[in-house]
C-alpha positions in Angstrom: 228.7 -29.9 242.7 229.4 -26.6 241.0 226.8 -24.8 243.2 228.5 -25.9 246.4 231.9 -24.8 245.1 230.4 -21.4 244.2 228.9 -20.9 247.6 232.1 -21.9 249.4 234.3 -19.6 247.4 231.8 -16.8 247.7 231.8 -17.2 251.5 235.6 -17.6 251.7 236.1 -14.3 249.9 233.6 -12.4 252.0 235.0 -13.9 255.2 238.5 -12.6 254.3 237.2 -9.1 253.4 235.6 -8.8 256.9 238.6 -9.8 258.9 239.0 -6.3 260.4 235.4 -6.0 261.6 235.1 -5.6 265.4 233.1 -8.7 266.0 233.8 -12.3 267.0 233.8 -15.3 264.7 230.0 -15.4 264.4 229.7 -11.8 263.3 232.4 -12.3 260.8 230.7 -15.3 259.4 227.5 -13.4 259.0 229.1 -10.4 257.4 231.1 -12.6 255.1 228.0 -14.3 253.8 226.4 -11.0 252.8 229.5 -9.5 251.2 230.3 -12.8 249.5 226.8 -13.0 247.9 226.9 -9.4 246.9 230.2 -9.5 245.1 230.0 -12.9 243.5 226.4 -12.3 242.3 227.4 -9.1 240.5 230.5 -10.7 238.9 228.4 -13.5 237.5 225.7 -11.2 236.2 228.1 -8.6 234.6 230.3 -11.2 232.9 227.3 -13.2 231.8 225.6 -10.1 230.4 228.7 -9.1 228.5 229.3 -12.6 227.2 225.8 -12.8 225.7 224.8 -9.2 224.8 228.2 -7.9 223.7 230.1 -11.0 222.5 227.1 -13.1 221.5 228.4 -16.2 223.2 226.2 -19.2 224.0 226.1 -20.4 227.6 227.0 -17.0 229.0 226.6 -18.1 232.6 229.4 -20.6 232.2 231.8 -17.7 231.6 230.2 -15.7 234.4 230.6 -18.4 237.0 234.2 -19.2 235.9 235.1 -15.5 236.2 233.3 -15.1 239.6 235.0 -18.1 241.2 238.4 -17.1 239.8 238.1 -13.5 241.0 236.8 -14.4 244.4 239.5 -17.0 244.9 242.1 -14.4 243.9 240.7 -11.8 246.3 240.7 -14.3 249.1 244.3 -15.4 248.4 245.6 -11.9 248.3 243.9 -10.9 251.5 245.1 -14.1 253.3 248.7 -13.4 252.1 248.6 -9.7 252.9 246.7 -9.5 256.2 247.4 -11.9 259.1 244.8 -10.3 261.4 243.1 -13.0 263.5 239.4 -13.0 264.3 238.4 -13.0 268.0 236.9 -16.3 269.1 235.5 -14.6 272.1 232.1 -16.3 272.2 230.3 -18.6 274.7 228.6 -21.9 274.4 225.3 -20.3 275.0 225.8 -17.7 272.3 226.9 -20.4 269.8 223.9 -22.6 270.8 221.6 -19.6 270.3 222.9 -18.9 266.8 222.7 -22.6 265.8 219.2 -23.0 267.0 218.2 -19.7 265.3 219.6 -21.0 262.0 217.8 -24.3 262.2 214.5 -22.5 262.9 214.9 -20.1 260.0 215.9 -22.9 257.6 213.0 -25.0 258.7 210.5 -22.2 258.2 211.9 -21.5 254.7 211.5 -25.2 253.7 208.1 -25.4 255.4 206.6 -22.9 253.1 208.6 -23.8 249.9 209.8 -27.3 249.2 209.8 -30.2 246.7 207.9 -33.3 247.5 206.8 -36.5 245.7 203.1 -37.3 245.4 201.6 -40.1 243.3 204.9 -40.5 241.5 205.1 -36.8 240.6 207.7 -34.4 241.8 205.9 -31.3 243.0 207.1 -27.9 244.2 204.9 -26.9 247.1 204.3 -23.2 248.0 202.4 -22.4 251.1 199.2 -20.4 250.7 200.7 -17.4 252.6 203.6 -17.0 250.1 202.6 -18.5 246.8 201.3 -15.2 245.4 204.6 -13.3 245.9 206.5 -16.4 244.8 204.9 -16.2 241.4 207.1 -13.4 240.2 210.1 -14.7 242.3 210.1 -18.2 240.9 209.4 -16.9 237.4 212.5 -14.6 237.6 214.6 -17.4 239.1 213.6 -19.8 236.2 214.3 -17.1 233.6 218.0 -17.3 234.6 218.3 -21.0 235.5 216.5 -22.3 232.4 217.2 -19.3 230.1 219.6 -16.4 229.7 217.6 -13.4 230.7 220.1 -10.8 229.4 219.2 -8.0 228.9 216.9 -8.6 231.8 213.1 -8.5 231.5 210.4 -8.9 234.0 208.8 -12.3 233.3 205.2 -11.1 234.2 205.6 -8.2 231.7 208.0 -9.5 229.1 209.4 -7.6 226.1 210.2 -4.5 228.2 212.6 -3.6 230.9 213.0 -4.6 234.5 211.8 -2.3 237.3 212.0 -4.9 240.0 215.0 -5.5 242.2 215.8 -8.9 240.9 219.5 -9.7 241.8 218.6 -12.0 244.7 216.4 -14.1 242.4 219.3 -14.1 239.9 221.6 -15.5 242.5 219.1 -18.3 243.2 218.6 -18.9 239.5 222.4 -19.2 239.1 222.6 -21.7 241.9 219.8 -23.8 240.3 221.7 -23.5 237.0 224.8 -24.8 238.7 222.9 -27.9 240.0 221.0 -27.0 243.2 217.4 -27.9 243.2 215.2 -24.8 243.1 214.0 -25.1 246.7 217.5 -25.6 248.0 218.9 -22.8 245.9 216.3 -20.3 247.0 215.9 -21.5 250.6 219.6 -21.7 251.4 220.5 -18.2 250.4 217.3 -16.9 252.0 218.0 -18.7 255.3 221.7 -17.8 255.5 221.0 -14.2 254.6 218.2 -13.7 257.2 220.2 -15.6 259.8 223.3 -13.4 259.1 221.3 -10.3 259.5 219.9 -11.4 262.8 223.4 -12.3 264.0 224.5 -8.7 263.2 221.3 -7.3 264.7 222.2 -9.2 267.9 225.7 -7.7 267.9 224.4 -4.2 267.3 222.0 -4.5 270.2 224.6 -6.0 272.5 227.1 -3.3 271.5 224.6 -0.4 271.9 223.1 -1.6 275.2 225.9 -3.5 276.8 223.6 -6.5 277.5 223.7 -9.9 275.9 220.1 -10.4 276.9 219.1 -7.3 275.0 220.5 -8.8 271.9 218.5 -12.0 272.4 215.3 -10.1 273.1 215.8 -7.9 270.0 216.1 -11.0 267.8 213.0 -12.5 269.5 211.0 -9.4 268.9 212.0 -9.5 265.2 209.7 -12.6 264.9 206.9 -11.2 267.1 205.2 -7.9 266.3 203.2 -5.6 268.7 199.5 -5.3 268.4 196.4 -5.7 270.6 194.8 -8.1 268.1 195.9 -11.4 269.7 194.7 -10.2 273.1 191.2 -9.8 271.5 191.4 -13.4 270.3 192.4 -14.6 273.7 189.6 -12.7 275.4 187.1 -14.1 272.9 188.4 -17.6 273.4 188.1 -17.3 277.2 184.6 -16.0 276.8 183.2 -18.6 274.5 185.6 -21.5 275.2 186.3 -22.2 271.6 190.0 -22.9 272.0 190.1 -25.3 269.0 189.2 -22.3 266.8 191.9 -20.2 268.5 194.7 -22.8 268.0 193.6 -23.8 264.5 193.3 -20.2 263.1 194.7 -19.8 259.6 193.7 -16.1 258.9 196.0 -13.3 259.8 194.4 -11.0 262.4 194.4 -7.2 262.9 192.4 -4.0 262.7 194.0 -2.2 259.7 194.0 -2.5 255.9 195.8 -5.5 254.5 196.7 -7.1 257.8 194.9 -10.1 256.4 197.8 -10.3 253.9 200.3 -11.0 256.7 201.8 -7.6 255.8 203.4 -7.0 259.2 204.7 -10.3 260.6 207.4 -12.9 259.9 205.5 -13.9 256.8 207.0 -10.8 255.0 210.4 -12.4 255.3 209.1 -15.8 254.0 207.5 -13.9 251.1 210.2 -11.3 250.3 213.4 -13.3 250.7 215.5 -10.5 249.3 214.5 -8.2 252.2 216.6 -10.3 254.7 219.6 -10.0 252.4 219.1 -6.3 252.0 219.0 -5.8 255.8 222.1 -7.8 256.2 224.1 -5.3 254.1 222.3 -2.4 255.8 223.4 -3.8 259.2 227.0 -3.7 258.1 226.7 -0.1 257.3 224.8 0.8 260.5 227.4 -1.1 262.6 230.2 1.0 261.1 228.5 4.4 261.8 226.6 3.8 265.0 229.7 4.4 267.2 229.7 8.0 266.2 226.8 8.9 268.4 228.4 7.8 271.7 230.0 11.2 272.3 226.5 12.5 273.2 226.6 10.6 276.5 229.9 12.3 277.5 228.6 15.9 277.5 229.1 17.7 280.7 226.1 20.0 281.3 226.4 22.9 283.8 223.8 25.1 285.4 221.2 25.1 288.1 217.7 23.9 287.4 216.4 21.5 284.8 215.6 24.2 282.2 219.0 25.8 282.6 220.8 22.5 282.2 218.6 21.7 279.1 219.5 25.0 277.5 223.2 24.4 278.2 223.1 20.9 276.8 221.3 22.0 273.6 223.9 24.8 273.1 226.8 22.3 273.5 225.2 19.8 271.2 224.3 22.5 268.6 227.8 23.9 268.6 229.4 20.5 268.3 227.3 19.3 265.4 227.0 22.5 263.5 229.6 25.1 264.4 232.7 22.9 265.2 235.5 22.3 262.8 235.2 18.5 263.1 231.5 18.7 262.1 232.3 19.5 258.5 235.6 17.7 257.9 236.3 14.3 256.6 237.7 11.7 258.9 240.9 9.6 258.4 238.6 6.6 257.9 236.7 8.1 255.0 237.8 5.2 252.7 235.8 2.8 254.8 232.8 5.2 254.4 233.4 5.0 250.6 233.4 1.1 250.8 230.1 1.3 252.7 228.7 3.5 249.8 229.9 0.9 247.3 228.0 -1.8 249.2 224.8 0.2 249.5 225.0 1.2 245.9 225.5 -2.3 244.8 222.5 -3.3 246.8 220.1 -1.2 244.8 218.8 -4.0 242.6 218.9 -6.6 245.4 216.5 -4.5 247.5 216.0 -0.8 246.7 213.7 -0.2 249.7 216.4 -1.2 252.1 218.8 1.3 250.4 216.4 4.1 250.8 215.7 3.2 254.5 219.4 2.9 255.3 220.2 6.3 253.7 217.4 7.8 255.8 218.9 6.2 259.0 222.4 7.3 258.2 221.1 10.8 257.5 219.7 10.8 261.1 223.1 9.6 262.3 224.8 12.4 260.4 222.7 15.1 262.0 224.2 14.2 265.4 227.7 13.2 264.3 230.9 15.0 263.5 232.8 14.3 260.2 229.5 14.6 258.3 231.5 14.5 255.0 232.0 10.8 255.6 228.2 10.3 255.4 228.2 12.5 252.3 230.8 10.2 250.7 228.7 7.1 251.5 225.5 8.8 250.2 227.0 10.2 247.0 228.6 6.9 246.0 225.3 5.0 246.8 223.3 7.4 244.7 225.7 7.4 241.8 225.7 3.6 241.6 221.9 3.6 242.0 221.5 6.1 239.2 223.7 4.1 236.9 221.8 0.8 237.6 218.4 2.5 237.3 219.3 4.0 233.9 220.8 0.7 232.7 217.9 -1.6 233.7 214.9 0.7 233.4 213.4 2.1 230.3 211.7 5.4 231.3 209.5 5.2 228.2 207.9 2.0 229.5 205.3 2.3 232.3 206.1 4.3 235.4 209.7 4.6 236.5 210.8 5.2 240.1 209.6 8.6 241.3 209.1 10.5 244.5 205.7 11.9 245.2 204.1 13.3 248.4 201.4 11.1 249.7 200.4 11.6 253.3 198.8 9.0 255.5 200.0 5.6 254.1 197.1 3.1 254.7 195.3 5.1 257.4 191.5 5.3 257.0 191.6 9.1 257.5 194.5 10.8 255.8 195.0 13.3 258.7 197.4 13.5 261.6 194.8 12.2 264.1 194.0 9.5 261.5 197.6 8.4 261.3 197.9 8.3 265.1 194.8 6.2 265.4 196.1 3.9 262.6 199.4 3.4 264.4 197.7 2.5 267.7 195.3 0.1 265.9 198.3 -1.4 264.0 200.9 -1.7 266.7 199.2 -1.3 270.1 201.5 0.4 272.6 204.6 0.3 270.4 204.8 3.8 269.1 203.6 5.3 272.3 206.5 3.4 273.9 208.9 4.8 271.3 207.9 8.4 272.4 208.4 7.5 276.1 211.8 5.9 275.4 212.8 9.0 273.3 212.1 11.2 276.4 213.7 9.1 279.1 216.8 7.3 277.6 220.3 8.8 277.4 221.3 11.2 274.7 222.9 8.7 272.3 219.8 6.6 272.4 217.6 9.6 271.7 219.7 10.3 268.6 219.5 6.6 267.5 215.7 6.5 268.0 215.4 9.8 266.0 217.4 8.2 263.2 215.5 4.9 263.2 212.1 6.6 263.1 212.9 8.4 259.9 211.8 5.5 257.6 208.4 5.6 259.4 208.0 9.3 258.6 209.0 8.5 255.0 206.4 5.7 254.7 203.6 8.1 255.8 204.6 11.0 253.5 206.2 9.6 250.4 205.3 7.2 247.6 207.8 5.8 245.1 205.5 3.2 243.4 201.9 3.0 242.3 201.1 0.8 245.3 201.4 2.7 248.6 201.1 -0.6 250.5 204.7 -1.5 249.6 205.8 1.3 252.1 205.1 -1.2 254.9 208.8 -2.3 254.5 210.0 1.1 255.8 207.9 0.7 258.9 209.1 -2.9 259.4 212.8 -1.9 259.0 212.4 1.0 261.5 210.7 -1.2 264.1 213.4 -3.9 263.8 216.0 -1.5 265.0 213.8 0.3 267.4 213.2 -3.0 269.1 216.8 -2.6 270.5 215.6 0.1 272.9 212.5 -1.9 274.1 214.9 -4.8 274.7 217.1 -2.5 276.7 214.2 -1.2 278.8 213.0 -4.8 279.5 216.5 -5.9 280.6 216.9 -2.9 282.8 213.5 -3.4 284.4 214.2 -7.0 285.1 217.9 -6.9 286.0 219.0 -3.5 287.4 215.9 -2.3 289.3 215.2 -4.8 292.1 211.7 -5.6 293.1 208.8 -7.7 292.0 206.9 -4.7 290.6 209.6 -3.9 288.0 209.9 -7.5 287.0 206.1 -7.8 286.5 206.2 -4.6 284.4 209.0 -6.2 282.3 207.0 -9.3 281.7 203.8 -7.4 280.9 205.8 -5.2 278.5 207.3 -8.1 276.5 204.0 -9.9 276.4 202.2 -6.8 275.0 205.0 -6.3 272.4 205.1 -9.8 271.1 201.9 -11.8 271.7 200.3 -10.9 268.4 203.5 -11.8 266.5 203.7 -15.1 268.3 200.1 -15.8 267.3 201.0 -14.9 263.7 203.7 -17.6 263.8 201.0 -20.1 264.7 198.8 -18.7 261.9 201.6 -19.2 259.4 202.1 -22.8 260.6 198.4 -23.5 260.2 197.9 -21.8 256.9 200.9 -23.3 255.1 199.8 -26.8 255.9 197.8 -26.1 252.7 200.0 -25.5 249.7 199.9 -24.8 246.0 201.6 -27.6 244.1 203.3 -27.3 240.7 204.4 -30.4 238.7 208.1 -30.0 238.1 207.9 -32.7 235.3 205.0 -31.0 233.6 204.8 -31.6 229.8 203.7 -28.0 229.4 206.7 -26.6 231.4 209.1 -28.9 229.6 207.8 -27.9 226.1 207.9 -24.2 227.0 211.4 -24.5 228.4 212.7 -26.3 225.4 211.0 -24.3 222.6 210.4 -20.7 223.9 213.4 -18.4 224.0 213.9 -15.4 226.3 213.3 -13.2 223.3 209.8 -14.6 222.7 206.7 -13.1 224.2 203.9 -15.4 225.3 200.3 -14.4 225.7 198.6 -16.4 228.5 195.7 -16.0 230.8 196.3 -14.0 234.0 198.8 -16.6 235.3 200.1 -16.3 238.9 202.2 -19.3 239.8 201.7 -22.1 237.3 203.4 -24.7 235.1 203.7 -21.8 232.6 205.5 -19.4 234.9 207.8 -22.2 236.1 209.2 -22.4 232.5 210.9 -19.0 233.1 209.4 -17.6 229.9 208.4 -14.0 229.2 204.6 -13.5 229.6 202.9 -10.7 227.8 200.8 -9.9 230.8 200.9 -12.3 233.7 199.0 -11.7 236.9 198.5 -7.9 236.6 199.1 -6.9 240.3 202.7 -7.9 240.2 203.5 -5.8 237.1 201.2 -3.0 238.0 202.7 -2.5 241.5 206.2 -2.4 239.8 205.1 0.4 237.5 204.1 -1.3 234.3 201.1 -0.3 232.1 199.1 -3.5 232.6 195.7 -1.9 231.6 196.7 -1.5 228.0 198.1 -5.1 227.7 195.0 -6.5 229.5 192.8 -4.7 226.9 194.8 -6.1 224.1 194.7 -9.6 225.6 190.9 -9.5 225.9 190.7 -8.4 222.3 192.9 -11.2 221.0 191.1 -13.9 223.0 187.6 -12.5 222.3 187.5 -10.7 218.9 186.0 -12.2 215.8 187.9 -9.8 213.6 190.9 -11.7 212.1 192.7 -8.5 210.9 192.4 -6.9 214.3 193.9 -9.9 216.0 196.7 -10.2 213.5 197.6 -6.5 213.8 197.6 -6.6 217.6 199.7 -9.8 217.8 202.2 -8.4 215.3 202.3 -4.9 216.8 202.8 -6.3 220.4 205.5 -8.8 219.3 203.6 -11.8 220.6 205.2 -15.0 219.4 203.0 -17.6 221.2 199.5 -17.7 222.4 198.5 -20.2 225.2 194.8 -21.1 225.4 193.0 -23.3 227.9 189.5 -24.5 227.3 187.0 -22.5 229.3 189.4 -19.8 230.3 188.4 -16.2 231.0 190.4 -13.0 231.1 189.3 -10.4 233.7 186.0 -12.2 233.7 185.6 -11.9 229.9 185.0 -15.2 228.1 187.9 -16.3 225.9 187.9 -18.4 222.7 190.5 -19.8 220.3 187.9 -19.9 217.4 189.7 -17.2 215.4 193.2 -17.9 216.8 193.3 -21.4 215.5 192.3 -20.2 212.0 195.2 -17.8 212.0 198.0 -19.7 213.6 199.4 -23.2 213.9 198.9 -25.2 217.0 202.3 -26.4 218.1 201.5 -28.0 221.4 198.4 -29.7 222.8 197.9 -31.5 226.1 194.4 -32.0 227.3 192.6 -28.7 227.5 195.8 -26.6 226.9 196.9 -25.5 223.4 199.8 -23.4 222.3 199.7 -21.5 219.0 202.8 -20.1 217.3 202.2 -16.7 215.6 205.3 -16.4 213.5 
């Protein structure tokens, strides 16, 4: 199958590129998957775009895939021939078993919430209730590439304009479906392998930083299980009233802060936003490269009598080293690798822009405490140049709201003050951020520098907004906590292993329970919730007709569609479910007003002028539909335009 060949060649190339990474075979496999997807995805997109837009060729993705496979094979062959470096196989059976079990679990969860099944002779795609909302734009984008040639790329829920959404991961899934993989396999496979690969590299980062294998395992475990007091409340209530069936059958996400009922802070985020795992995979490669540069802080020899004197001496030594020394402002011999890291992060911008921002913030923190700061500058400048190029290529600044940076203090706190933020963090994460402060005070200097760096995305989330919807800043907090978990894992291992006594072991157990119990309960909630799923008929007559008759240059007026047989056709909607487009920066209010007018006006001339002016080529009408609670009718529409499709209560009118 072409899709399998594409994946194999993609991995082979990435695997060869990573042969000099200081990891064993598992780490190299993980990094190879990420780099392979990144390079092969861009080659297919660029060649396909050029083939269609510049050369006007039909079937542009054929040329894109041929070029990608050929180039990736060539790169792999040249690297194999040139570099005979062998990868360390220094692993254990336990480590291998851990990674295998981890992959099986992740792949199972991906399919649990999104899979194809057969019911009553119909093939349905089932999306769990915790993810179907986010999957509406994801699957529409996937289908715009697998069933159509969405070049230049538009956002399916706001067609006829630009794309402001980081879409390349969905493009890769769409390309795999185009090559023959069923949509659930296409999306789930790259999602599972990307997230698994990130967690493998996270394990190696934790193991390398702390020196403990157990810290790597605990860090991965904490990835799935967030900190909060909310589950303890549920347990206490269940103990008090004895209603354990309600406790174990709960299907609503719990918490005390705004939007926790969305599943905004738990593993559901990674089931929803599949591209986030891939973005973190590339970020982990960058962090692994630079994190060694903080180790010198542990080798400082501080002189003086008394704690204050030693503190002053240490600060002077550190300050001189990171500011006044010659090495602080020179470029290192390995600056070319820093440039490659910049290329990777820059190429990531339209796979997941939030991860790029968070990674640059973390690397800025590293740079503060490192010498050879110009290496970081090389990485940042290349990243920003590539991001600028892509932003200007994909986004039309005259349409809606482009990416911008505005000061907005407080994030989702009830009171937008410093006390309000502190209260919010305690309500959200329990002891977590209090623990971060304690760890910052007691751990060794290199760990202090790392914690300082990893906390910067949290500060960013509470002070800056780049989109109309401040809630999307939750990703910065999540990214920060994923890496901060390393130091909690280290503390837990030290309490259990190095300090003998039942008291310290009890503290370690209590600590890990407090840090993970709510996240563990969230996993149960996901399991219970997604027993219920939204099903879409893959053999729908409506989907088939739209797929065969509507081109990517057409613009289709529908109701406020979320995930439906219409969106699964991969067509460009005039104004789909408005939240998706609004949060990406599009002017949904104007289009919603126009849609209400077209569906509700009795003025033929007004409708004709609007349809023509907005470039709407098809109008979909369903008997009894409403638009933002306004009644809709096709009474005038059917007088103006021909009905070209009818199936039960659904009609499609062609405008010109």
